[in-house]
Structures are given as structure tokens and as C-alpha cells.
N, C-alpha and C positions, 0 to 999 in steps of 0.2 A: 711206340712212344713218339709223339710228335716233336719235331725239332723246333725250338723257339728261335727267334731272331737273335737273342742274346747268345745262345749256344752256338749258332752258326757264325756270329761275329767273333766269338772267342776262338773257334776252330780256325777261321780264316786268319785271325791275328797270329796264332801260333804257326801256321803254315807259311805266311807271307815271307819271312826271312829266307826260308829254304827255297821258295819259288824264285825270289830275287837272286839268290846265289846261283841257282841252276841256270837262270837266263844269262847271267854275267859270265859264266864259264865259257871258255873258248871251245869251238868245235874243232876237235883234233882229228886230222886225217893222216893215216899211215899210207905212204906211197912207196910201193916196192916195184923196182924195175931193174933192167939189165944194163945199167949205165956203163960199166966197163966193157961189156961185150958188144954193145951197140951204140958207141959214142956219137957217130955221125947223125943218127936220128934222135937219140935221147938227150943229148946236150941241149939242142934248141927246145925240145919238149919241156925239159926241166926249167929252162929260162922263161919260157912262155907261162909255165905254171906259176913261177914266182911273180911275174908281172901281173897275172890275173889275181893272184892272192893279194898283192898290194892294192890293186884297184878295188877289190871287194871290201877289204878292210878300211881303206880310205873313205869309202862310201858308207861306213857304219856297220859293215859285216852283214850277217844274215840274222834278221830280227834282233839286231843289237849285239849279236855274239860274233867275236872275231874268229877268223879261221887260222889255224896253225897246221903246218904240214911237217911231218917227220919222214924224211927220205931214207930209204934203205936200198942198197945195191945187192941184187941176187946173183950178179955175174953170169946170168943165163943158166943157173943151176936150180932146178926145181926144189931140191932139198934145202938149199939156202933160203929160197923164197918162203917155204913152209916154216922154217925156223924163225925167219924175220917176222912173219905174220903172227906167230905165237908170242914173240917178244913184244911186238907192237900192241897186241891186244892185252896181254897180261901185265907187262911192265909199264908201258907208255899210256895205257888206258885210252887208246884211240876210239873214236866213235864209228869210224868206217875205214875200210881199206880200199885203195885204188892201185892201178898199175897192172902188171902182168902182160906186157906187150908181146912177149914170145908165147907161142901156143903151148909148148911143153910146160912152161912156168904157169901160165894161166890155168891149165888143166889141173896141175898139182894144187893150186890154191883153191880150186873147186868152186 
């Protein structure tokens, strides 16, 4: 069955609000690291992350979408990192995960 222009227009009209909403939604990043067990390295790292985030958002974000970061401290314990990852994905609905500075934590996150 051929698609007419009218049918295509109606389909686009119905989808447009959903597309606009999806583009306006912030990109949520879950960042898991060993902040309490490695403060000398990770405190400046987190500060730099916040500065970069502010700079990107001030310039309009990425394709018009703001960035948001949700930080979690795994205290250098792989089991805490895995738990935080699950919570960030399930509860916070992050789009991606970052972090895992320590090898044992990074391996646990897989």
C-alpha cells in the first residue's frame, strides 16, 4: 500500500512532539569513582569534570541537550560500584556510565 503525502504528514505530526521532548531531555551521566579512597587524585578530577560540564552547557549542550552528572562514591569497593551502577541505571535512568579509576572497580563494572 503506497504511503500518501497526507498520511506521511499526519504520521510526522503525531511524532513531532515526542521527538521534540526527547531532544530537550538532558543527557544524564552516572559517574562512579573512589572519591573517599583516592581524594588527592579524584577531588581535582571531579572539579575539572564540573568545570567542563558548565562549559558545555553554557555553549548550548550537545545538540541542544544539557548534560547532567550524578556522582557516586564507591570508596574503592567493587561491590559498591556494581550496586551504584545498578541504581544509576534503574532509578536515575542515566544514559551512560563513567568512572572506575581503580582497576579492581573497573573490572567489576565490566
